[in-house]
DRENROMI-970579 format. One record per atom (N, C-alpha, C, CB): y, z, x; residue in three letters. Coordinates in steps of 0.05 Angstrom, whole numbers, plus 5000, padded with zeros to 4 digits. Glycine has a CB too. Example, Ala and Ser with C-alpha at 12.3 -4.5 7.8 and 13.67 -1.06 7.14 Angstrom:
<sites>
488651565264ALA491051565246ALA493451565264ALA491151815226ALA495551425257SER497951435273SER500151575258SER498851145282SER
</sites>
This chain:
<sites>
292976897047MET294976887033MET293876717004MET297276747051MET294476796981LEU293776706957LEU295076436958LEU294676886934LEU293876176948THR295675986943THR294675856916THR295775776968THR296875686906PHE296375606881PHE296875306887PHE298175736857PHE295075096882ALA295974846886ALA297174816915ALA297974776865ALA296274916933GLY297674896966GLY299975046965GLY298774576978GLY301475196945THR303475316944THR303075626944THR304675216923THR304175786964PRO303876066969PRO304776196935PRO306276176999PRO303076376921VAL303176446892VAL305676596896VAL300576626879VAL307076766909SER309276916916SER312076716907SER309176996949SER311676486923LYS313676246923LYS313276116892LYS312875996950LYS311076036887ALA310875896859ALA311876136837ALA307175776851ALA311276356837TRP312676576819TRP315276546821TRP311976866825TRP316676546840THR319176556846THR320576326830THR319576546875THR319176076835VAL320075796821VAL319975846788VAL317975526830VAL317475926781MET317175976756MET319576126741MET314976096753MET319876356756LYS322376556748LYS324176446741LYS323476716766LYS325176206760GLY328076066760GLY328075846733GLY328675876794GLY325175766733ILE325375536714ILE325975706689ILE322575326712ILE324375986683ASN324376076655ASN327276146653ASN322276336648ASN328476236671LYS331276356672LYS333176126660LYS332076436703LYS332475896673TYR333675646668TYR333875676634TYR331875376680TYR331375576625ILE330775526599ILE331575766582ILE327975456597ILE331675996592ILE332376176570ILE335976136568ILE331276526579ILE337176096588GLY339776076589GLY340475856573GLY340776056614GLY339475656575PHE339575376560PHE339775436529PHE336675176566PHE337175596523LEU336475586492LEU338875846483LEU332475676484LEU339876026499LYS342076216490LYS344476026486LYS342776446512LYS344975856505GLY347675706502GLY347375516481GLY348575546529GLY345475396476PHE345175306452PHE345475426426PHE343375246452PHE344675636428LEU344575856399LEU347475906395LEU342876196404LEU349075956414VAL351676016416VAL353175766403VAL352376086447VAL352275476414LEU353375286403LEU353075236372LEU352575096417LEU350575246370PHE350175256339PHE351175436321PHE347875256333PHE351475686328LEU352875936314LEU356075816308LEU352876256337LEU357175736328VAL359475606334VAL360575436311VAL358975446357VAL358275166313LEU358674976293LEU358175076270LEU357274756296LEU356475216262LEU355675356237LEU357875476227LEU353475556239LEU359875646246PHE361575796232PHE363475616227PHE362476036243PHE363975366238ILE366675186230ILE365275046202ILE367674906259ILE363375006200GLU362074836176GLU362275056152GLU358574726182GLU361575306155LEU361875466131LEU365075566125LEU359875736135LEU366475546144LEU369575556144LEU370575336125LEU370775496174LEU369375086131LEU370574866112LEU369174936087LEU370074546121LEU366675026077TYR365175036054TYR367775296040TYR361175126061TYR367875486050PHE369575766041PHE372375686035PHE369676006065PHE373675466049THR375775416038THR376175146022THR377375446056THR374075056011ALA373674825989ALA375274925960ALA370074765983ALA376274775950PRO377474895920PRO375174905900PRO380074695907PRO375375055881VAL373575055855VAL375074915830VAL372775365846VAL373774745821TYR374874575795TYR374174665771TYR373974305793TYR375674675752ASP374874615722ASP374474345716ASP377074705702ASP372674295705PHE372274015694PHE371873975669PHE370373905704PHE373373765651PRO373573735624PRO370673655620PRO375873515614PRO369173645592GLY367073525584GLY367873215585GLY366373635556GLY365573135582PRO365272805579PRO366572765554PRO362172675578PRO368372495556ALA369872435530ALA369572105533ALA373372565528ALA366971985516PRO367271735514PRO369471575503PRO365471675504PRO369871325516PHE371771145504PHE372571145477PHE370970935508PHE374871155470SER375771135445SER378370965442SER376171395436SER378870875414GLY380770715411GLY380470525387GLY381170595435GLY382470395381ASP381870235361ASP381769885366ASP383570315341ASP381769885393ARG381469565403ARG379169595433ARG385369415413ARG378569395442PHE376869365465PHE378369245489PHE374469195457PHE378169375512TYR379569315533TYR377269045548TYR380269625551TYR378368845553ASN376268635568ASN377168565597ASN375968345551ASN376168675619PRO377468605646PRO377168285649PRO375768785673PRO375968155633TYR375867865642TYR377167745624TYR373167735645TYR379467855610GLU381067675600GLU382767445618GLU382567835586GLU382567195606GLY383967025619GLY382466895648GLY386567185625GLY380067025649VAL378266965674VAL377066705669VAL375967195679VAL376966505684ASP376066225681ASP373666295702ASP378465945691ASP371666025701GLY369266045713GLY369965895743GLY366765905694GLY371965825755THR372865645772THR373365775801THR375365535761THR373766055801SER375266185816SER373466405833SER377466285798SER371266475830TRP369666665841TRP369066665874TRP367266625826TRP369166885881LYS369466885912LYS367067065918LYS372567005925LYS365067055936LYS363267165937LYS364067335963LYS361066985936LYS362867605954ALA363467825980ALA361068075981ALA366868005973ALA361568146005ASN359968386012ASN361568556033ASN357068296025ASN361268856022PHE363369026035PHE361369296050PHE365769146008PHE359169216052HIS357369476062HIS354869306088HIS355269656027HIS356669306112PHE354569166134PHE355669366156PHE355068776143PHE353369386173HIS353769566199HIS353569376227HIS351169806199HIS355269476241SER354669306266SER354369546289SER357269066274SER355169496315ARG354769676333ARG357269886333ARG354269526359ARG356370126334ALA358870316334ALA357570566343ALA360470346304ALA359670756355TRP359370986369TRP357070976390TRP358871196351TRP357570816407TRP355570726430TRP353070686428TRP355370896448TRP352570586405GLY349970486396GLY348470696381GLY348170396420GLY349170956374LEU348171126365LEU347171096336LEU349771296370LEU348171006316THR348370896287THR346170666288THR351770756279THR345570656265SER343470366256SER345170136253SER341870386225SER344769946270GLY346769746273GLY346869636294GLY349069816268GLY345869776316ARG347069716342ARG346669436355ARG346169916360ARG344469326339GLU343269016351GLU345068826340GLU339968916341GLU346868876324ASN348168646308ASN350368586324ASN349168716277ASN350968286327THR353068186342THR355168096318THR352067936364THR357768106327TYR359267946309TYR359167676303TYR361267956315TYR358367516321GLU357667196320GLU356067146298GLU356067066346GLU353367316302GLU351467256286GLU352467366259GLU348767366297GLU353767556254PHE354367656229PHE356767466215PHE355067976232PHE358367396229TYR359567146215TYR358166916211TYR361667056227TYR356866806229ARG355066556221ARG353466536196ARG353166516241ARG351666796197ILE349566826177ILE351366826148ILE347567136183ILE353367046148TYR354167066122TYR356266826112TYR355467356119TYR357366696130LYS358266396123LYS356566206111LYS358966256147LYS354666226123MET352166026117MET350866076091MET349666056139MET351066346084LEU349866386052LEU352366366031LEU348366726048LEU354566286042GLY357066186020GLY358766486018GLY355666035981GLY358866636036TYR360266886030TYR363666786037TYR358867156052TYR364766866020HIS368066796024HIS368967046037HIS370066715993HIS368667266033TYR369167576041TYR367067766047TYR370467696022TYR365967666077PRO364167886091PRO365568076105PRO362167766111PRO365268296096GLN366768576113GLN364368736125GLN368668826091GLN365168886145ILE364369046159ILE364969316154ILE364968986180ILE363169546147SER363769816138SER362269976156SER363169866108SER362470036182ASP362170216200ASP361770526187ASP364470176218ASP360170646204TYR360370946192TYR362271086207TYR357671116193TYR364371216192GLN366371306203GLN368471146223GLN365371506214GLN368770916215ARG370570736236ARG371070496221ARG369170656266ARG374070396219ILE374770196207ILE374869956233ILE377570266190ILE373269776238ASN372169546250ASN374569386245ASN369369426238ASN376269296270ARG378269086273ARG377668836282ARG380169166288ARG374768776290HIS374468546298HIS375468346288HIS372568506300HIS375468286261PHE376468066246PHE379168056238PHE375068036225PHE380468246246SER383468336233SER385168126235SER385068566247SER384867916248ASP386767626258ASP386167466235ASP385767436289ASP383867486220SER382867256203SER384067266174SER379667276201SER383467066161SER384867046133SER382567206110SER385566656124SER380167256118PHE378767466103PHE378767726109PHE376467416104PHE379767826125TYR379468116135TYR380768306114TYR380768146165TYR378668466107ILE380068746093ILE378768936110ILE379468826058ILE380569146115PRO379769376129PRO377569536114PRO382169536135PRO374969646119ALA373669806105ALA371769976124ALA372369646083ALA370670176115TYR368770376126TYR366870506109TYR369970566139TYR364970656120GLU363270836106GLU364271066112GLU360670826111GLU364371226092HIS364771536096HIS362471736090HIS367071636079HIS361871916110GLY360072066100GLY358272116126GLY358771936074GLY357472336131TYR355272376155TYR353472646152TYR356972406186TYR353672676127GLY351272896118GLY348472826119GLY351472996089GLY346973006115ILE344072966113ILE342772896089ILE342873166119ILE344372896067ARG343172816040ARG344772506029ARG343773096015ARG345372356049LYS346672106041LYS348772076019LYS344671946034LYS350872306021LYS353072296004LYS355272146012LYS353872526001LYS354971836007HIS357071686023HIS358871566002HIS355871466044HIS360871416016HIS362771286005HIS363771016017HIS364571446003HIS363770786007ILE365670576014ILE368370616009ILE365070366002ILE369770536027LEU372970506028LEU373870216031LEU374170676054LEU374870096015ILE376369856018ILE379069846016ILE375569696003ILE380469706033GLY383369686039GLY383669976054GLY385369646008GLY382370046072ALA382870256083ALA384770296105ALA380970316089ALA386770566100LYS388070626119LYS387970806139LYS389370646111LYS385970996136GLU385771196157GLU383271306156GLU387671416155GLU381771386174ILE379171536169ILE379871846159ILE377271546199ILE378171906142LEU377672236134LEU374972326146LEU377472296097LEU375572526164TRP373672646186TRP372572866163TRP375372786219TRP373372976151LEU372473196136LEU369273136116LEU375273266117LEU367573276120ASP365673266101ASP363873486098ASP364273056103ASP362573526073TYR361473706071TYR357673626085TYR362173786038TYR357173706106SER354773556113SER352073736110SER355173446143SER351773916100LEU349674126096LEU348774106067LEU350774406102LEU350774046051TYR349874156019TYR352374046005TYR349474556015TYR352973925985GLN354673845963GLN353973905937GLN355073595963GLN355874075925ASN355974115896ASN357673955883ASN356674365888ASN358473995858LEU360373805847LEU362873875852LEU360073775820LEU363774095860HIS366274145868HIS366974025899HIS366574445865HIS364873995915HIS365473855941HIS365473565940HIS363473935962HIS363973465921LYS364273205917LYS366673105908LYS362473125902LYS367873285887GLN370673195872GLN372873275895GLN371273385840GLN372773445914HIS374273465934HIS374473235955HIS373373695944HIS372073125967ILE372172885980ILE373572695968ILE369972795983ILE372672605938LEU373972405929LEU377172405934LEU373272385901LEU377972625923ASN380872655924ASN381972645947ASN381672865914ASN380972765972LEU381572655996LEU382072376007LEU380072726006LEU380072235991LEU380171936001LEU381771815989LEU377971776000LEU382571865962ARG384071745944ARG386871595959ARG384871965923ARG388271755972ASP390771705982ASP390671536010ASP392071965986ASP387971546020ARG388071416042ARG386371106038ARG386871606063ARG385971026019ASN384870736012ASN385770655991ASN382070696010ASN385770365989GLU386370225962GLU384070315946GLU386669895963GLU381770245952ILE379270265934ILE377670455947ILE377669985930ILE376670705927VAL374770895937VAL371870755914VAL376071295931VAL369870805929ALA367370735919ALA365170855926ALA366870515922ALA363571015908ILE361171145913ILE358970995923ILE360371255891ILE357970955947ALA355770825956ALA352970935948ALA355970825983ALA351170775942HIS348770775934HIS347971105924HIS347170645957HIS349171135894PRO349271405887PRO345971485880PRO351471465862PRO344571335875ASP341371405867ASP340671475896ASP339171125853ASP341071425918TRP339371445948TRP339371785946TRP341471275983TRP336771885952ASP336572195952ASP337072325932ASP337972305967ASP337472175910ASN339572335889ASN342172515893ASN338172515877ASN343272255912GLY346272395924GLY347872465900GLY348472155944GLY347872265882PHE349672295862PHE348172285832PHE351772065866PHE347272505822PRO345772525800PRO347272445780PRO344672755795PRO345972385752THR347672255730THR348972565715THR345372015705THR348272735727GLU349373005714GLU352073045724GLU347473265722GLU352273005751HIS355073005768HIS356772765761HIS354372985802HIS355772495760ILE357272235758ILE358972305734ILE355471955754ILE357272395708LYS359272415685LYS361872575680LYS357872475665LYS361972765708TYR364372965708TYR366472855730TYR363273285717TYR365372775746LEU367172615774LEU369272385763LEU364572425798LEU371672375775SER374072205771SER374872185796SER376372315753SER377271995799ASN378971935818ASN377471755835ASN380072165831ASN376071585828TYR374771355843TYR374771095827TYR371871435850TYR374270895838ASP374870655829ASP371770505820ASP376770495853ASP370270485841LEU367470325836LEU365070485842LEU367170065854LEU362970405835LEU359970495834LEU358270325850LEU358670495804LEU357270345870GLU355770135888GLU353070145866GLU355070255926GLU352870035852VAL350869995832VAL348069855840VAL352069835811VAL348769635859LEU346869465873LEU346869475901LEU347169195865LEU345069545917ASP344569495944ASP341569385945ASP345169755962ASP341069305975GLN338269215977GLN335869355973GLN337869135998GLN336369685970ASN334269845970ASN334269995941ASN334370035996ASN337069975932TRP336970235905TRP338370055881TRP339370595914TRP338070205859ARG338970075839ARG340270305818ARG336669895829ARG342770345823SER344270545808SER344870485781SER346670605821SER343470395770VAL344470375736VAL345070605720VAL342470255719VAL342870795722PRO342971025706PRO345971145712PRO340371235713PRO346471185738GLN348771335743GLN351371145730GLN348971395776GLN351470885732TRP353170715720TRP353570775690TRP352270455725TRP351870755678ASP351870825651ASP352871115644ASP349270785641ASP351871305660ALA352771555656ALA356071595660ALA351271725675ALA357271495683ALA359771485685ALA361271345658ALA360171355709ALA360071115646LEU361870955626LEU361471125603LEU360970615620LEU359271255598SER358071415572SER360171615571SER354771565576SER361171755598ALA362871945596ALA365871895594ALA362272105615ALA366571645593GLY369371505589GLY370471455611GLY371171645575GLY369271425638HIS370071355660HIS370371085665HIS368671445674HIS372370885667PRO372770655669PRO371970565699PRO375370605659PRO369570575705VAL368870535740VAL367270255735VAL366370825760VAL368070115754TYR367269815757TYR364769785781TYR370269635767TYR363069485780ILE360569515788ILE362169405825ILE357769295767ILE360669515838LEU360269395873LEU357169325880LEU361269665900LEU356669125885ALA354269035897ALA354568965926ALA353268815882ALA352669035939ASN353169005967ASN350069015983ASN355369245976ASN349668846007ASP347068846021ASP347169126035ASP346768576042ASP348369276044ASP348169546062ASP346169426079ASP347069856047ASP346369246092ALA345369106120ALA345469236149ALA347068856124ALA342969316157HIS343069456181HIS342369236205HIS341069726179HIS340869026196ASP339868826221ASP340068546209ASP336368876232ASP341868406221ILE342968156211ILE340967956220ILE345968086222ILE339267996234ARG336667836236ARG334067826218ARG335667906259ARG334268066197ASP332268096177ASP333167956154ASP331568376170ASP331867726145ALA332567576125ALA332167766098ALA330967306126ALA330767906100TYR330368106074TYR332268236070TYR328368296074TYR334268356084GLU336468526087GLU339568336078GLU336468646120GLU339368126086ILE341567976077ILE341467796056ILE342467846095ILE344367806043GLY344367596017GLY342767675993GLY343267306024GLY341867955989ARG340268075972ARG342668135946ARG338668365988ARG344168275951CYS346668295929CYS348768285935CYS346968495917CYS350368195924CYS353268155923CYS355268145902CYS353567945933CYS357868175913THR359668195890THR361667905886THR361468485895THR361567825862PHE363467545858PHE365667655843PHE362167265840PHE368167605862ILE370867715849ILE373067465838ILE372467915874ILE373967515815HIS375367235809HIS377867265821HIS375767155777HIS378667065838SER380867075856SER381966795863SER380067225880SER383666645844PRO385066365855PRO386366335874PRO386566265841PRO387466565886ALA389266485907ALA387166555932ALA392466655905ALA385266735927GLY383766775953GLY384666945974GLY383366555965GLY386267125973THR388367295989THR386767545988THR391567315975THR387067736008PRO386067946012PRO387368165991PRO386467996041PRO389668095987GLY391468315965GLY390468245939GLY395168285964GLY389268045930GLU389267925905GLU385868035899GLU390067555905GLU383867985921ILE381568095922ILE381168355911ILE380868095945ILE382468545927ILE382968815924ILE384068855897ILE384768925945ILE386168755886ARG387268845862ARG385368775837ARG389968735858ARG383568505842ASN382368385820ASN379168595820ASN382068015826ASN379068655840LEU376068845846LEU376569095832LEU375368935882LEU378969195835LYS380069445825LYS380369475796LYS382569475836LYS380669225788GLU381669185757GLU379169095739GLU384168925756GLU376869025756GLY374268985742GLY373668655736GLY374269155714GLY375868545751LYS375368215747LYS372968145764LYS377968025757LYS370568265767ALA368468175784ALA365668275768ALA368968315814ALA363368125785PHE360868265772PHE359268255800PHE359068075742PHE357068435788GLY354668425811GLY352368275808GLY353568685815GLY351468105832ALA349167965829ALA346868025844ALA349767735833ALA344368075834ASP341768165849ASP340567885844ASP339868465835ASP340867785872VAL340667545880VAL337167515886VAL342867505904VAL335467315865TYR332167265874TYR332567185904TYR330166985856TYR330167285910MET329167165944MET326467215944MET330667335975MET324966955942PRO322067025951PRO321267195976PRO320766785954PRO319267295970ASP318067416002ASP317567206023ASP314867556000ASP318667296050GLY318067076068GLY320666886072GLY315566906057GLY322666836052GLU324566666054GLU326366646080GLU326066726032GLU326766406087SER328266416117SER331366426109SER327566136138SER333166416125PHE335466416123PHE336666146117PHE336266536142PHE334965946126GLU335465616119GLU335065626088GLU332965376135GLU333165756080GLN331865756051GLN333465886035GLN329265876047GLN334566096046LYS337066236032LYS339266106022LYS338266406048LYS340565996045SER343165786045SER342665586024SER343565616075SER340365496021ILE340065276001ILE339965455966ILE336465076010ILE338165665972SER338865775946SER341465915940SER337165945941SER343265965955ALA345666095953ALA347065915939ALA346866185978ALA346865635943GLU348565395933GLU347765375901GLU347765085951GLU344865495893GLN344365465868GLN344665725850GLN341765355868GLN346365895859ILE346466115844ILE348166045821ILE347366345858ILE347566155789PRO349266035765PRO351766135772PRO348266115733PRO353566065750ILE355966115748ILE356866225723ILE357065915754ILE358166445724LEU359366585693LEU362066415694LEU359966995692LEU361766285668ARG363966185653ARG365766345645ARG363266075632ARG365266465625SER367066645605SER366266885597SER367466525582SER367867085591VAL367267315579VAL369667335560VAL366667545599VAL369467325536ARG371367325515ARG370667525491ARG371667045505ARG372967605485ILE373167765461ILE374567635437ILE374568005468ILE373167555413SER375067425395SER374367615364SER374267035394SER376367705358GLY375767885330GLY373668135341GLY374067665301GLY371868105328ASP369768335338ASP367568275349ASP368968505319ASP367867965359THR365767895372THR365967845403THR364967675359THR363667945415LEU363767925449LEU362267685455LEU362168205467LEU363467505468ARG361967205471ARG362067245506ARG364066865455ARG359767175514VAL358567085547VAL357966785543VAL355267265558VAL358966645566GLU357866375570GLU357766375603GLU359766125554GLU354966245609THR354066155636THR354365845638THR350866245642THR354165735660ASP353465435665ASP350965345662ASP353965355690ASP349465515660ARG346265415651ARG344565655635ARG344365325681ARG342665555625GLU340265725606GLU339865965622GLU337065565601GLU339666165615ALA338466445626ALA335966475606ALA340866745623ALA334966645619MET332066755602MET333066915580MET329966965620MET334667095591LYS335967305571LYS338967395575LYS334267565571LYS339867425552PHE342267645556PHE341967915548PHE344667575542PHE342768125561THR341968385549THR345168555548THR339368545572THR345668635519PHE347568725515PHE347569045511PHE348468575497PHE348469245531ILE348069475537ILE350169705528ILE347669475562ILE349769875514GLY352070065506GLY351470415508GLY352769985473GLY352870535494GLN353270805505GLN350370925511GLN355070985483GLN350171115529ASN347771225545ASN345671015553ASN346171455528ASN346870775559GLY344570565569GLY343170465550GLY342570665589GLY343870505524LYS341870385500LYS342470095497LYS342370525471LYS339869915497ILE339869655492ILE340869595464ILE337269555496ILE343269445459ARG343569415433ARG343169105425ARG346169515426ARG342768935441LYS341968685431LYS340868455456LYS344468575414LYS338568325456VAL337768145470VAL337767845459VAL335368225476VAL338767685473ALA338867425468ALA337167255485ALA341467355468ALA335267065476ARG334466965501ARG334066605500ARG331567125507ARG333666515523PHE333666235525PHE336666105516PHE331366135507PHE338866155522THR340666055520THR343466025543THR340866155501THR344965955539ARG346665965562ARG349566035554ARG346465695577ARG349166155523SER351566235513SER350866495495SER352965985497SER351266725491ALA350966905472ALA352667085462ALA349367035478ALA352267195439PHE354667365429PHE353767585418PHE356367235411PHE355467825415TYR354668085407TYR357068165389TYR354168295432TYR356368265361VAL358568365346VAL358568615348VAL358568295321VAL361168745363LEU361968975367LEU361969165341LEU364368945379LEU360269385343GLN360169605324GLN362169845326GLN357569715327GLN362569955306PRO364670205305PRO363870395326PRO364770365275PRO360470425325GLU359870625341GLU359870575373GLU357570705333GLU360670325375ASP360670205408ASP362970355417ASP361169815414ASP362470495445THR364170585461THR364870385481THR363270805471THR362570265492TYR363070015511TYR360169845509TYR363870125546TYR360669635517ILE358669425521ILE358369355546ILE359169195507ILE356369295562ARG356269165592ARG354268955583ARG355169375621ARG354168725602THR351868535596THR350268475622THR352868255584THR347768505618GLU346268395644GLU345268085631GLU343268635656GLU344967915650ILE344267605648ILE341967605669ILE347067385655ILE339167555655CYS337567435676CYS336367155677CYS335667585680CYS337066975696PHE336166705701PHE333566665709PHE337666595719PHE332666465708TYR330566375717TYR329866355747TYR330366165707TYR327366375754ASN326966265780ASN325866025782ASN325466415794ASN325265925817GLN324165645814GLN321665585799GLN323765525839GLN320265815797TRP317365835781TRP318065865751TRP315366105792TRP320165915741LYS321065935712LYS320266215702LYS319765715695LYS320266435729GLY319666665720GLY323066835721GLY316966785740GLY322867115722PRO325567265725PRO327067195752PRO325067595725PRO329167145753GLY330867045779GLY332867255783GLY332466745777GLY334867135792THR337567245795THR338567425764THR339766955802THR339567685775LEU340467825752LEU343967895756LEU338668115750LEU345367785743PHE348367815740PHE348768155725PHE349667535717PHE350368295732TYR351168565723TYR354168555720TYR350268795744TYR355168495691LEU357968425688LEU359268705683LEU358568185663LEU361668755685ASN363268975681ASN363869055645ASN366168905699ASN363569295640PRO363369315615PRO366169245595PRO362369585613PRO366469145571VAL368569175555VAL368569445538VAL368668925538VAL370469585536PHE370569885527PHE373169895513PHE370570105551PHE372970085490ARG374870225476ARG377570365490ARG373470415464ARG379670225482TYR382370365489TYR384170415472TYR383670245505TYR386270495481ASN388770505456ASN390970415467ASN389670805442ASN390670225489GLY393269985492GLY394070065520GLY396270005466GLY393770275531GLU394870365560GLU392770225574GLU395070715568GLU393870145604LYS391870035623LYS390070275632LYS393269905648LYS387570175632PRO385870365637PRO385470385665PRO383570325623PRO384870675672GLY384170805700GLY383371005699GLY385870845716GLY381571075722ASN380071345727ASN381671575741ASN377471285746ASN383571695738PRO384971865749PRO383972105748PRO387071875741PRO384372285766LEU383172545768LEU383472745745LEU384172655791LEU381272805731ARG380972985711ARG380773265717ARG378972915698ARG379073355736ALA379373615739ALA381173735748ALA377973685749ALA381773995743GLU383874145760GLU382874395772GLU386274215745GLU384474465795VAL383074655812VAL384074925791VAL384074665850VAL382375115794ASN381975375785ASN382775585804ASN379275405779ASN384675655811ILE385875765831ILE384676055827ILE388875725830ILE384576215809ILE382976445807ILE379776465811ILE383476535782ILE378376245807ARG375676215813ARG376276165846ARG373975965793ARG377575975849THR377075875882THR377876155903THR379675575891THR379676265897TRP380176545909TRP378076795903TRP382876635897TRP377376785886ILE374877015879ILE372176915903ILE373576975838ILE371976675898PHE369676565918PHE370376605947PHE369376245914PHE372776555953ARG373576575986ARG373576905991ARG377276435994ARG374477055973ILE373977315980ILE371277465983ILE375177425963ILE369577335964PHE367077465967PHE364977285991PHE365777485934PHE366577106002ALA365576936023ALA366277086050ALA366976636021ALA368577236051ILE369577346080ILE367377446093ILE371777596078ILE365477696080PRO363877846094PRO361777646110PRO362578036074PRO360777466098SER358677266107SER360677186135SER358076966079SER363177056133LEU364376986164LEU364577146178LEU366576896168LEU365677386170PHE365677626193PHE362877756205PHE367177876181PHE360477666184PHE357777716200PHE357477496219PHE355177726181PHE357977276217LEU357277006235LEU359377076259LEU358076666216LEU361477166257ALA363277166278ALA362077456295ALA366677176265ALA361577586283GLY360077796296GLY358077766312GLY359277926282GLY356177566304LEU354077436317LEU354677256346LEU352877236295LEU356777126338LEU357977006363LEU358977156388LEU360176876355LEU360377336374VAL361077596392VAL358977696410VAL361677836374VAL357277796395TYR354677976404TYR353377736426TYR352178066372TYR352477556417PHE351277346441PHE352877276458PHE350377086433PHE356077186458TYR357277186480TYR357877376493TYR358977086479TYR357677606485GLY358377886505GLY356077906522GLY358778206489GLY353577906511LYS350077956519LYS350577786539LYS347077856496LYS351077476539ARG351177286562ARG352977366588ARG352377026551ARG355377436577SER356977566600SER356177746616SER358877666593SER355077996602ARG353778196611ARG351478146634ARG352978316589ARG350077956625LEU347477826639LEU348977706658LEU345377616622LEU350177606662LYS351977426688LYS352877616705LYS354777246678LYS354177816695LYS354678016713LYS353178186728LYS355878146703LYS350778246715ARG348878366725ARG347278216755ARG347178406700ARG347377986748THR346277756765THR347877666788THR345877516748THR350077776789THR352177656809THR353077966828THR355377476788THR
</sites>
């Protein structure tokens, strides 16, 4: 009798056939599951609305809106709204983070409002604290088109996970609007998730995460402002490892809030009474060193408009003040001063200010990104929905998409039927 590794060949062949049958069955089952999920995904795409987007309309009006009107430099609250803890059985990044370490380190670094924003989950761990604001990060697609939701009321589970065009992005923003106090587009520059060509058309959101530890989405911000969208800044760590000093305390948002209540924080953040900070950090700095540096962050004293002149003042001398206008064009640079001014010109639609301070070696250090002042007609600024659903184009798209759905449904029926027939033959 022929043997293989001490086992009769006939028996080994029978075992191999059983294994192959199992593998083929598994692959067919996986294929059916894949087709089912693909069918559901395509169904979502085919039911998405098609919008008409009005062209960009730069800010206009005979006066300038200053979100910092009446704001002094004594009531800034330091906040972070983008941090990940253990969620979804540890499947997402952040699984090693503990709540105790999160609270201890962010408090050590002087944060008044450190918030957790897990993927697709409103974390309730600190809900009984005075600083708690419900937040989460929406989005699970492959191209990182995410959103930070602040004052979140419920989770939106819908997402277009394979691909998103301008229409899909606007639809998601619309669905998020009623479920949250603040809707912010997260890290728009990551993987070109929200290119400037899309940003200048999108509306119905409040903030843009211009700064995080890895990404600087300043061109996207200027694109939104140049298109006449009064969108304010959000700056966060987007941290996934509380033990990594490089990730923590890098970017933060300072919000003017005399009362320091969650309601006031949300309201003033939404109204632009805030600014983003890119905090200078030398390589290899420890948490203890970072806590000392955090106490030495400069203070924004005032942002005022007097007549046709914008004046910005800090508590110490800065390397430079840069005034930036339409399409991100630099309008003026003032150096080596603690107070700078810019005379607003008739062609200016908005002006935002960046302030670069010294580091300990008298080189470029911490950067402040101030919200813009912009032209308006006297009505309270907002960024409501501008796009309108084009019903005719929406239904034309759906009608032409129906054959694809039928084809995919036919494949599902074919594979399921074939699998059933094979089962009957073997029984």
